[in-house]
Phi, psi and omega in degrees: 000137178296134188304319185288350174284350179270001191279356181297345176291342183257093179215151173108209186258120180243102175300138172279087197303135173291163172248114180287138176237152173275186186293342178262013178070019174272154176303127180260096187294315178299323179290327177298317178297315178301319182293318178300319178296320178300317179295313182296317178297334180278359172088017179293163187256349179183172183232132182249095186279149166057047171258208181296312180291341173279002179059032187306319180296345181263001179257146175274173186299319180298317180295317180299316180298321180292320178300315180296310183301311183293319182294313180297317181298316184285316182292326171053043174082002182297321171222158178294145175243121174258111186274132178282122176243035189284098173238160183269004171241147178299318182301311180294322180297319177297315180302313183286326178294319176298318178300314181300317179295314181295336183254018165092011176297153180274342178187174175231152169246131186245120183284147167300124189308146185244168179078293181279140176300135181232109176291168184309313182302320179293320180297315180298316181296321178306309181290324178297316182296321179290316183298330179294335189265348181222162176249358179293151169300140181246128169268128169281129179248109181251117177218073190301331181292344177253324184277331187082000179240118181276150177249105181273171188296318182295321178294317178300319179298321179294316181294325182295340180284346180289129192310308187264012166281116195242340185204159172244130166254107187258109179256017181290333185079003181271097184293328178295319177296314181301312181296317179298320180296316178299319182287325190263340185241114187271340189253028171233155164261155188233124177242132175276156182238023181235118184301329183286349190238014185302311180301318180296316179302317182293319180294336180270005177099010176292156180275342182164204182210149169257126197229142173279312183299333179297343174293320185265331182227062186299324183293322180288311184294319178299329183293336176301310180292314183299316177294320183299312184290338176276353179088007178269079187292330179296314180291324177299316181293321179297318178296319178299319180301319177294317182296324176301315181292322176298313182300316178298318182294321183287345179269359183271047179190188182302148184308131176074345188286339186300326182295310181293327177291319178296320177299318178299320179294338174273003179089017183238105185261109178248026175085185180263171169288157181276137178300144016273005173297153185235147175284169175294151169284167179299323179295318180291324176296317180299318179294318178298316179299318180300314183291322179290326176295321179297334179268005181058041183253356180241000000 
């Protein structure tokens, strides 16, 4: 069976899981287990480990392997786990992808390489080389505003022909590109990566979304998808409207910190972001609390 025909198991809301740290910025393993339970209890449909919100570029290889190993072991198949193997070299990505496969992940997400400019030919070869080394389904992770490398339609079509490349997680925010990809490429599933657009992704034929806000409010974000598939578009839209406001509120402070601050306001302390990222100031926390209270979320 062609690998991408197996991808229907990957649908719905996948939080881009945070990585909990202790006060010394070390991986907090007990808190990671608590966090995974919180997500599952909140009704999420899968977990997207070690992405941008997981602060993956700030973790070393040993830490990434431990996050994957512990998460797969604890979740134990209750929901699919897509392990982030996002490194900026093909060699490191292969090493981590093999580790993820050997340790029971359900799939991997491979970022479009970052820092160095990568022409189309290089991007296609990167994914081909990784796909040869594993049999797991591969999510393409495109976030051009962070990588500096754009994924155009022709390149995406070439990468989509690789047997075990199974899905695109598109964080570009370009809805025209997303819609065109859904219409033109039949053998991929499509996940959006922008919390403000989850409802839009679904209406355009997307399979779901990878979400930051779903870390702090999994029950609300998951409900967008659950209402949508039941045909209750009004409730799906109402949930999306709230998530839009949450997303805006969490961005009114240092990059990535809003998720962990929102969790703290819910009484769930999973530590700070790792330096050089910075936590919210007290003034920014007060503003976030005010906005979340106005939405009846605290």
